[in-house]
C-alpha positions in Angstrom: 234.5 -61.1 57.7 233.0 -60.8 54.1 230.6 -63.2 52.9 231.6 -65.8 50.6 231.9 -64.9 46.7 234.0 -62.6 44.9 237.4 -62.2 46.6 238.6 -58.7 46.3 241.8 -59.0 48.2 242.9 -62.5 47.2 244.4 -64.7 49.7 243.3 -63.3 53.0 245.0 -63.3 56.6 243.7 -66.1 58.8 243.7 -66.3 62.5 245.1 -69.3 64.3 245.2 -70.3 67.9 248.7 -71.3 69.2 247.3 -74.8 69.4 246.8 -75.1 65.8 250.1 -73.5 64.7 251.9 -75.8 66.9 252.7 -78.2 64.0 251.8 -76.0 61.1 253.9 -75.5 58.2 253.9 -75.3 54.4 256.7 -78.0 53.9 256.0 -81.5 52.8 258.2 -83.2 55.7 260.6 -85.4 53.8 260.3 -83.5 50.5 260.0 -86.8 48.7 256.7 -87.3 47.2 255.7 -90.6 45.6 252.6 -89.4 43.8 251.5 -86.6 42.0 248.3 -84.3 42.6 245.3 -84.2 40.4 244.9 -81.4 37.9 242.2 -79.2 39.3 240.4 -77.0 37.1 240.8 -73.7 39.1 237.2 -72.8 38.3 236.9 -71.0 41.5 239.9 -68.5 41.5 237.1 -65.8 42.7 235.6 -67.9 45.6 236.3 -67.7 49.2 235.1 -70.0 51.7 235.0 -69.2 55.5 235.8 -72.2 57.6 236.0 -72.6 61.4 237.0 -75.4 63.7 239.7 -76.5 66.1 243.4 -75.8 65.6 243.9 -79.6 64.9 242.9 -79.3 61.2 242.6 -75.7 60.7 246.0 -75.1 59.6 247.7 -72.3 57.6 249.4 -75.0 55.1 246.3 -76.7 54.2 244.7 -73.3 53.1 247.7 -72.2 51.1 247.8 -75.6 49.3 244.1 -75.5 48.7 244.6 -72.0 47.0 247.5 -73.3 45.0 245.7 -76.4 43.6 242.2 -75.3 43.3 242.0 -71.6 43.3 239.6 -71.5 46.3 240.7 -69.4 49.1 239.9 -70.3 52.7 239.5 -67.8 55.5 240.1 -70.3 58.6 239.3 -69.5 62.2 240.7 -71.8 64.7 238.8 -72.3 68.0 238.3 -74.8 70.9 235.6 -77.7 70.7 233.0 -75.9 72.7 233.4 -72.6 70.9 233.1 -74.5 67.6 229.7 -75.9 68.7 228.5 -72.6 69.7 229.5 -70.7 66.6 228.1 -73.4 64.2 224.7 -73.2 65.9 224.5 -69.3 66.7 226.3 -68.0 63.8 225.3 -70.0 60.9 225.8 -67.3 58.2 229.3 -66.7 59.4 230.7 -69.7 57.6 230.4 -71.9 54.7 232.4 -74.7 56.0 232.1 -76.1 59.5 235.2 -78.2 60.7 233.6 -80.0 63.7 234.0 -83.2 65.6 231.7 -85.9 65.1 230.3 -86.0 68.8 229.7 -82.3 68.4 227.6 -83.3 65.3 225.2 -84.8 67.7 224.3 -81.2 69.0 224.9 -79.2 65.7 223.1 -81.1 63.0 219.6 -81.4 64.5 219.5 -77.6 64.5 219.2 -77.4 60.9 222.4 -75.1 60.4 224.0 -77.6 58.2 222.8 -79.2 54.9 222.7 -82.9 54.0 225.5 -83.6 51.5 224.9 -85.8 48.7 227.6 -88.7 48.8 227.2 -89.1 45.0 229.2 -85.6 44.7 232.0 -86.9 46.9 234.4 -88.6 44.6 236.5 -90.8 47.2 233.2 -91.7 49.2 233.7 -95.4 48.6 237.1 -95.4 49.9 236.4 -93.8 53.2 237.6 -96.1 56.1 234.7 -98.1 56.9 234.7 -97.1 60.5 232.6 -94.1 59.5 230.1 -96.0 57.5 229.4 -99.2 59.6 231.3 -98.4 62.8 233.7 -101.5 62.2 237.2 -101.1 60.9 237.2 -104.7 60.0 234.1 -107.1 59.4 235.2 -108.7 62.8 235.6 -105.5 64.7 233.3 -104.5 67.7 231.3 -101.2 67.5 233.0 -99.1 70.4 230.6 -97.3 72.9 230.1 -93.5 72.6 229.1 -91.3 69.9 230.5 -93.5 67.0 230.9 -91.4 63.9 228.7 -93.8 61.8 225.7 -93.3 64.1 225.7 -89.5 63.1 227.2 -89.8 59.6 223.8 -90.2 57.5 220.4 -88.7 57.6 217.1 -89.9 56.0 216.8 -87.4 53.1 218.0 -84.2 51.6 216.0 -82.2 53.8 216.2 -84.4 57.0 217.6 -83.5 60.3 217.0 -87.1 61.7 220.0 -89.3 61.9 219.7 -92.4 59.8 220.3 -96.0 61.4 221.9 -97.1 58.2 224.1 -95.7 55.2 222.0 -93.5 53.1 222.9 -91.0 50.0 222.7 -88.0 52.4 225.7 -87.4 54.7 225.9 -84.9 57.5 229.6 -84.4 57.1 232.4 -85.9 55.4 235.1 -87.4 57.6 238.6 -86.1 57.4 240.6 -86.7 60.6 240.6 -88.8 63.5 243.0 -90.6 66.1 243.3 -93.1 68.8 244.0 -91.3 72.1 245.5 -92.6 75.3 247.9 -91.4 78.1 251.1 -89.6 77.6 254.3 -90.3 80.0 257.5 -89.3 80.6 259.3 -92.7 80.5 262.3 -91.1 82.2 260.3 -89.9 85.2 257.5 -92.3 85.9 259.9 -95.0 87.2 257.9 -98.0 86.2 256.0 -99.5 83.3 252.7 -97.9 82.5 250.0 -100.4 81.4 246.4 -99.3 82.6 244.2 -96.1 82.5 244.1 -96.6 86.3 247.7 -95.6 86.5 246.7 -92.0 86.0 245.4 -91.9 89.6 248.2 -94.0 91.1 249.1 -92.3 94.4 252.6 -92.7 93.4 252.1 -90.0 90.8 250.4 -87.5 93.3 250.6 -84.0 92.2 252.2 -84.9 88.8 249.2 -86.0 86.7 246.7 -84.0 84.7 243.3 -84.7 82.8 242.0 -82.6 80.0 239.3 -79.9 80.9 236.8 -80.5 78.0 233.7 -82.2 79.7 232.6 -84.5 76.9 236.1 -85.7 76.4 237.5 -85.6 80.0 234.4 -87.5 81.2 235.4 -90.4 78.9 239.0 -90.6 80.2 237.5 -90.5 83.7 235.2 -93.5 82.6 238.3 -95.5 81.4 240.0 -95.1 84.7 237.0 -96.0 86.7 236.5 -99.2 84.7 240.1 -99.8 84.7 240.0 -99.6 88.7 236.9 -101.8 88.7 234.8 -99.2 90.3 232.0 -99.0 87.8 231.1 -101.2 84.6 229.1 -98.8 82.6 226.7 -100.1 80.2 227.7 -97.3 77.9 230.6 -95.0 78.8 229.3 -92.6 76.2 225.8 -92.4 77.6 226.0 -92.6 81.3 223.1 -92.6 83.6 223.0 -89.6 86.3 223.8 -92.4 88.9 227.1 -93.4 86.8 227.8 -89.5 86.3 227.4 -89.0 90.1 229.7 -91.8 90.9 232.3 -90.8 88.3 232.3 -87.0 89.4 232.4 -87.9 93.0 235.6 -90.0 92.5 237.3 -87.2 90.5 236.6 -84.8 93.2 238.0 -87.1 95.9 241.0 -87.7 93.8 241.5 -84.0 93.2 241.3 -83.0 97.0 243.7 -85.7 97.6 246.2 -83.6 95.4 246.6 -86.3 92.5 246.2 -83.5 89.9 248.6 -80.9 88.9 246.5 -79.3 86.5 243.6 -79.4 84.0 244.3 -78.6 80.5 242.3 -77.3 77.5 244.9 -76.5 74.9 247.5 -78.4 73.1 250.1 -75.9 74.1 249.2 -76.5 77.9 249.5 -80.1 77.7 253.0 -79.8 75.9 254.1 -77.3 78.5 253.1 -79.5 81.4 255.0 -82.5 80.0 258.0 -80.7 78.7 258.6 -79.1 82.1 258.3 -82.3 84.0 255.5 -80.7 86.2 253.4 -83.7 85.1 254.7 -87.3 84.2 251.4 -88.9 83.1 248.4 -87.3 81.7 245.6 -87.2 79.1 247.2 -86.2 76.0 247.1 -86.0 72.2 249.5 -87.7 69.8 250.9 -84.5 68.1 251.5 -83.1 71.5 253.6 -86.1 72.4 255.4 -85.5 69.1 256.0 -81.8 70.0 257.5 -82.7 73.4 260.0 -85.1 71.7 260.7 -82.5 69.1 262.1 -80.6 72.1 264.6 -83.5 72.9 262.7 -84.6 75.7 261.6 -88.1 76.3 257.8 -88.5 75.8 255.7 -91.8 74.9 252.0 -92.1 73.8 251.5 -95.3 76.0 249.2 -98.2 74.7 247.1 -99.4 77.4 245.7 -102.8 77.9 242.0 -101.5 78.1 242.1 -99.8 74.6 241.9 -96.4 73.3 239.4 -93.4 73.5 238.9 -91.9 70.0 237.6 -89.0 68.1 237.0 -87.8 64.7 236.1 -84.7 62.7 234.7 -83.8 59.4 233.7 -81.1 57.0 230.1 -79.9 56.9 228.5 -77.5 54.6 226.3 -74.6 56.1 222.5 -74.8 55.1 222.6 -71.2 53.4 225.4 -72.2 50.6 224.1 -72.6 47.3 225.0 -72.2 43.6 228.6 -71.5 42.5 229.7 -71.3 46.2 228.2 -75.1 47.0 229.9 -76.3 43.9 233.2 -74.8 45.4 232.6 -76.3 48.8 232.0 -79.7 47.2 235.2 -79.1 45.2 237.2 -78.3 48.2 236.1 -81.3 50.0 237.1 -83.5 47.1 240.4 -81.8 47.2 240.7 -82.5 50.9 240.3 -86.2 50.3 242.5 -86.4 47.3 245.8 -87.0 49.1 247.8 -83.8 49.9 245.9 -83.1 53.1 245.7 -86.6 54.2 249.6 -86.9 53.9 250.1 -84.0 55.7 247.9 -84.8 58.8 249.2 -88.3 58.7 252.9 -86.7 59.5 251.4 -85.2 62.4 250.2 -88.5 64.1 246.6 -88.2 62.8 244.8 -90.4 60.6 243.0 -89.5 57.3 239.7 -90.8 56.3 241.0 -91.9 52.7 244.1 -94.0 53.1 244.6 -94.8 49.4 245.0 -91.2 48.2 247.4 -90.1 51.1 249.7 -92.9 50.5 250.5 -91.6 47.3 251.9 -88.4 48.8 254.2 -90.2 51.5 257.5 -92.0 51.1 257.6 -95.8 51.9 259.5 -94.8 54.9 256.7 -92.4 56.2 254.0 -94.9 55.4 255.8 -97.7 57.0 256.4 -95.8 60.3 253.0 -93.9 60.5 250.6 -96.5 59.1 252.3 -99.9 59.1 253.9 -99.9 62.5 257.4 -100.5 60.8 260.7 -99.5 62.2 261.7 -96.2 60.4 264.4 -96.8 57.8 265.5 -93.0 57.9 264.6 -90.2 60.3 260.8 -89.1 60.4 260.3 -85.4 60.1 257.3 -83.2 60.6 255.6 -81.1 57.9 258.1 -78.4 59.1 261.1 -80.6 58.5 261.8 -81.0 62.1 263.2 -84.3 63.1 260.5 -86.2 65.3 262.0 -89.7 65.4 265.4 -90.9 64.5 265.9 -94.1 62.1 264.9 -97.3 63.8 262.0 -95.8 65.8 258.6 -97.6 65.9 255.5 -95.6 66.4 253.8 -95.8 69.9 251.2 -98.4 69.7 252.2 -99.8 66.5 250.1 -99.8 63.1 247.0 -98.2 62.1 245.0 -101.4 62.6 246.7 -102.1 65.9 245.7 -98.7 67.3 242.4 -98.1 65.7 241.5 -101.8 66.0 241.6 -101.3 69.8 239.1 -98.4 70.2 237.2 -99.0 73.4 235.0 -95.6 73.3 234.6 -92.5 71.2 234.1 -89.1 72.6 230.5 -88.5 73.1 227.3 -86.4 73.7 225.1 -88.1 76.3 221.4 -87.9 76.8 222.4 -86.4 80.1 224.9 -84.1 78.5 223.7 -80.9 80.4 223.6 -82.7 83.7 227.1 -84.1 83.0 228.6 -80.7 82.1 227.3 -79.2 85.2 228.6 -81.9 87.4 232.1 -81.8 85.7 232.2 -78.1 86.4 231.5 -78.9 90.0 234.6 -81.1 89.9 236.8 -78.4 88.3 235.6 -76.0 90.8 235.9 -78.2 93.9 
């Protein structure tokens, strides 16, 4: 890939994994927009920014709209979570923008490959959902366990690599996307109500369950199951002791050997295919994957559970080498990202955006009511590609934004014993 700077070929072709393309598209969904975009100066028609990250948000439509609105061309590369961390750290001059997850930031930022970002240059920073600033969605909310985004959001100064304990002027990343994850089920096949995380290992579903095979995320689902069963009460599920890791993995290995799991998935498409085929009836799942199953005309539900949600978040960071006009363009791009179009686009896929106010202007009252307020849809709900996802009258699984994000029990995490945990997780997968 060429370095950022003068673009000789215009808008380049981008590589996408299937997982990133599953719900991608250039359409606006309903086609009805209740707000209008800002007028961007397009000072950056000759700038190309290279960005990498998971397929969740590295989507073709976002790059195309950015080029249209700002003149900035994006070369996007979609990858998985672990590969994103590896590239961020080992190939720091291969990108200008790192689109990574907050728990990954704990590994990436201290290496010095990203530069602290001045929040004064972020137009909508004061409108970002407070969960990224204080750890609390509302003043009365509890701070969830794990690598909560606010714990790695700020550093102490413009050249610091040390995470600050309180908000400062300098941010590691700017938040863009997040969600509250739970179990996906086939309501037509499970045969009974599902209410708890422990249902994932109920022998009634032997050979028909799945857990995702990304160690730092899968271990959190396992911890939710273990606490639901009453087998362990972790001091912090997101920072287990070696003894807690050993007990958790031993349980998973015993459960695997008993034939409980049908498969272990890593990609969006794998999870969709397992559920759509009926090979699996209950599993770790992501909200858009549930929507993708439904889009096939197959019953699928993102099941709220009594113990709460496991949550994750991602954001945009700027590589340490970026300066001058390219740095200006990077800030312009991030400001555009938070200005509403992208937020609405991601909301329509079941994710949440960091700035709610701007996204609302790009959504119809029906879309906002369904996705954000937990209201029954007054008309069909369609995906960004125009595909019907829900019929009129449907209510989003789990309810409103505040009902879902207000019941986050833990965040995806990097533990102090991360290397040991990954080693033990791999023992489980290989068992």
